[in-house]
C-alpha positions in Angstrom: -57.8 -100.0 -151.9 -56.3 -96.6 -151.4 -55.4 -96.4 -154.9 -59.0 -97.5 -155.9 -60.4 -94.8 -153.4 -58.5 -92.1 -155.0 -59.0 -92.7 -158.3 -62.5 -92.8 -157.8 -62.7 -89.5 -156.1 -60.9 -87.9 -158.5 -62.5 -89.1 -161.5 -65.7 -87.0 -161.6 -63.3 -84.0 -161.9 -62.7 -84.5 -165.7 -66.0 -83.2 -166.9 -65.3 -79.7 -165.3 -63.1 -79.2 -168.5 -65.8 -80.1 -171.0 -67.5 -76.8 -171.1 -64.4 -75.1 -172.6 -65.0 -75.6 -176.3 -68.2 -73.8 -175.6 -66.2 -70.3 -176.3 -66.0 -71.6 -180.2 -69.5 -70.3 -181.2 -68.2 -66.7 -180.5 -66.3 -66.7 -183.6 -69.2 -66.6 -185.8 -69.5 -62.9 -185.8 -66.3 -63.0 -187.8 -68.3 -63.8 -191.1 -70.7 -60.5 -190.2 -70.4 -57.9 -192.9 -71.5 -55.1 -190.3 -68.2 -53.5 -190.2 -68.5 -52.2 -194.1 -71.5 -50.1 -195.0 -73.9 -51.9 -197.1 -76.2 -49.0 -197.8 -79.5 -48.3 -196.1 -81.8 -51.1 -197.6 -79.3 -54.3 -197.5 -80.0 -55.0 -201.2 -78.7 -58.2 -202.7 -75.8 -58.6 -201.1 -77.9 -59.8 -198.1 -79.9 -62.1 -200.3 -79.9 -66.2 -200.1 -76.3 -66.3 -200.8 -75.4 -64.3 -198.0 -73.6 -67.5 -196.4 -71.0 -67.6 -199.3 -68.1 -65.4 -198.2 -67.8 -62.4 -199.9 -66.1 -59.8 -197.7 -65.4 -56.3 -199.1 -61.9 -56.3 -200.0 -61.1 -52.6 -200.3 -63.6 -51.3 -197.6 -66.2 -50.5 -199.9 -69.8 -51.7 -200.4 -70.3 -55.2 -201.5 -73.0 -56.2 -203.9 -73.9 -59.5 -205.4 -75.1 -59.4 -209.0 -75.8 -62.4 -211.0 -72.6 -64.6 -211.2 -70.6 -61.3 -209.7 -69.7 -59.8 -207.0 -68.7 -55.8 -207.7 -67.5 -54.0 -204.4 -68.1 -49.9 -204.8 -65.4 -47.5 -203.1 -66.9 -43.9 -203.4 -64.3 -41.0 -202.9 -64.5 -37.4 -203.5 -63.2 -38.0 -207.0 -65.8 -40.7 -208.0 -66.6 -44.0 -207.6 -64.3 -47.5 -208.2 -66.1 -50.6 -209.1 -64.0 -53.8 -208.1 -65.7 -56.9 -210.3 -65.1 -60.1 -208.6 -66.4 -63.7 -209.9 -68.7 -65.8 -207.8 -65.8 -66.8 -205.5 -64.7 -63.2 -205.2 -61.8 -63.5 -207.0 -60.7 -60.3 -209.0 -61.5 -59.9 -212.7 -60.0 -57.7 -215.1 -61.8 -54.6 -215.7 -61.0 -54.6 -219.4 -63.9 -57.2 -219.7 -66.5 -54.6 -218.6 -68.1 -51.2 -219.9 -70.8 -49.8 -218.6 -71.7 -46.3 -216.7 -72.9 -44.8 -213.5 -75.7 -42.3 -212.5 -74.3 -40.8 -209.5 -76.7 -38.3 -207.1 -74.4 -36.3 -204.9 -75.2 -32.7 -203.2 -75.5 -30.9 -206.9 -77.8 -33.3 -208.5 -77.6 -36.5 -210.9 -74.4 -37.0 -213.4 -74.1 -39.8 -215.4 -70.5 -41.0 -216.1 -68.9 -43.8 -218.4 -66.7 -46.5 -216.5 -63.1 -46.1 -217.2 -61.5 -49.6 -217.1 -58.4 -49.2 -215.1 -56.7 -52.6 -214.0 -58.7 -54.2 -211.5 -61.3 -51.9 -211.3 -63.4 -49.5 -213.2 -63.5 -45.5 -212.4 -66.6 -43.2 -212.7 -65.0 -39.9 -212.4 -67.3 -37.5 -210.5 -66.8 -34.8 -207.7 -68.6 -35.7 -204.4 -68.6 -33.7 -201.3 -67.0 -35.7 -198.1 -69.3 -36.3 -195.4 -72.3 -36.0 -197.7 -74.5 -38.8 -198.7 -74.9 -40.1 -202.2 -76.7 -42.7 -204.5 -75.0 -44.6 -207.2 -76.8 -46.6 -209.6 -74.4 -48.9 -211.8 -75.0 -50.2 -214.8 -72.2 -52.7 -215.7 -72.2 -54.9 -218.6 -70.5 -57.8 -219.7 -70.4 -60.3 -222.8 -73.1 -57.8 -224.1 -75.2 -58.6 -221.1 -76.0 -55.7 -218.8 -76.9 -55.5 -215.0 -77.6 -53.0 -212.5 -77.3 -52.0 -208.9 -78.2 -49.3 -206.7 -75.6 -48.3 -204.0 -76.5 -45.8 -200.9 -73.7 -43.9 -199.1 -74.4 -42.2 -195.8 -71.1 -40.3 -196.0 -68.6 -40.2 -199.2 -65.4 -41.0 -197.7 -61.9 -40.8 -199.5 -59.1 -43.5 -199.8 -58.1 -44.6 -196.5 -55.7 -42.1 -194.9 -55.8 -39.6 -197.9 -54.3 -36.3 -197.1 -55.5 -34.4 -199.7 -56.2 -31.0 -198.7 -59.7 -30.1 -198.8 -60.1 -26.7 -197.2 -56.8 -25.2 -198.5 -54.8 -25.8 -195.1 -52.4 -28.7 -194.0 -53.3 -31.8 -193.1 -52.1 -34.3 -189.9 -53.0 -37.3 -188.5 -52.8 -39.0 -184.8 -54.0 -42.8 -185.3 -57.2 -42.9 -187.3 -58.0 -39.5 -187.0 -57.1 -36.5 -189.6 -56.8 -32.8 -188.9 -56.8 -30.2 -191.5 -55.4 -26.9 -190.0 -56.4 -23.7 -191.4 -56.0 -20.3 -190.5 -58.3 -18.0 -192.1 -60.1 -14.9 -191.7 -58.9 -14.4 -188.5 -59.8 -17.9 -186.8 -57.9 -21.0 -186.1 -59.9 -23.8 -188.2 -59.3 -27.3 -187.4 -61.3 -29.7 -189.6 -61.6 -32.9 -187.7 -61.9 -36.3 -189.6 -62.0 -39.9 -189.5 -59.6 -42.3 -191.5 -61.6 -41.9 -194.6 -61.8 -38.1 -194.2 -65.4 -38.2 -193.3 -65.8 -35.4 -190.6 -66.4 -36.3 -187.4 -69.7 -35.8 -185.8 -69.6 -37.6 -182.4 -68.0 -36.0 -179.0 -65.5 -33.7 -180.0 -63.7 -30.8 -177.8 -60.2 -29.2 -177.7 -58.2 -25.7 -177.3 -55.6 -24.2 -179.7 -52.2 -22.7 -177.8 -50.0 -20.2 -179.8 -47.3 -18.0 -177.7 -48.4 -19.4 -174.5 -51.8 -18.6 -175.0 -54.3 -21.3 -174.6 -58.0 -20.5 -176.5 -60.9 -23.0 -175.8 -62.4 -24.4 -179.2 -65.8 -24.3 -180.4 -67.3 -27.4 -182.3 -69.2 -27.3 -185.2 -70.7 -30.9 -185.6 -72.2 -30.4 -189.3 -68.5 -29.7 -190.4 -66.5 -31.5 -188.1 -64.9 -28.0 -187.5 -63.2 -26.9 -184.0 -62.6 -23.2 -184.4 -61.8 -20.2 -182.2 -60.5 -16.7 -183.2 -57.1 -16.1 -183.9 -54.5 -13.7 -181.8 -53.0 -11.4 -184.4 -50.1 -10.7 -182.1 -49.2 -14.3 -181.3 -46.5 -16.1 -183.1 -44.9 -19.5 -183.2 -46.2 -23.1 -183.5 -50.0 -23.4 -183.2 -50.6 -26.5 -181.2 -54.2 -28.5 -181.2 -55.2 -30.3 -178.0 -58.3 -32.3 -178.9 -60.8 -34.9 -177.2 -62.5 -37.1 -179.5 -65.1 -39.4 -177.8 -62.9 -39.8 -174.7 -59.5 -40.3 -176.7 -57.0 -37.3 -176.2 -54.1 -36.1 -178.5 -52.0 -33.4 -179.4 -50.8 -32.1 -182.8 -48.7 -29.2 -184.0 -48.4 -26.9 -187.0 
């Protein structure tokens, strides 16, 4: 009888564990494409087939054409187009031809697509951090298709250390800093992982020869700067704070 009473009093505790599976729906946002820039207007990539997994494998803008997925990676040296089939499996670029009309800060330039292994390159000079519009005309088996990509800020390949201002590029985490001493100033050009200039909350100071100088921030250029002491010598240190994250770099 005692065993029966204990069993009855403990049995209702079992349902308490049942709510655990409720956490499963939290995994749903993993399919969300929000981590990639899909352009201002969304475009066909958000159409009826959006539930058909086709994430941007190269960190670019994914678009869906008829029977194709084409990812565009927009850099300061032009646009790389990665074609893939309906299952998002990469296709050889040699099977395609076409052109891209690229609108940047200096106007519209129409350039041919050059097949380069797994992608087609539309060579053009674009300004990092500036908007761009790309109209792709892609031909396969004699059938042309078009798509328009909108880019809010042109980036570079991730962790590209190309000098954009004639200085020296260093990085801390995903932040890049190009240091230039020019016209009697210390200039620190701040950018993200793809070298898009920072425009958020940025502050800092420069230290050289034991002197600490506060830096002014220009969000239009992602630039921290201050007058340089012509008598100061030795290493220049940047002590920066970006959106609450602090770090130091030296040149």
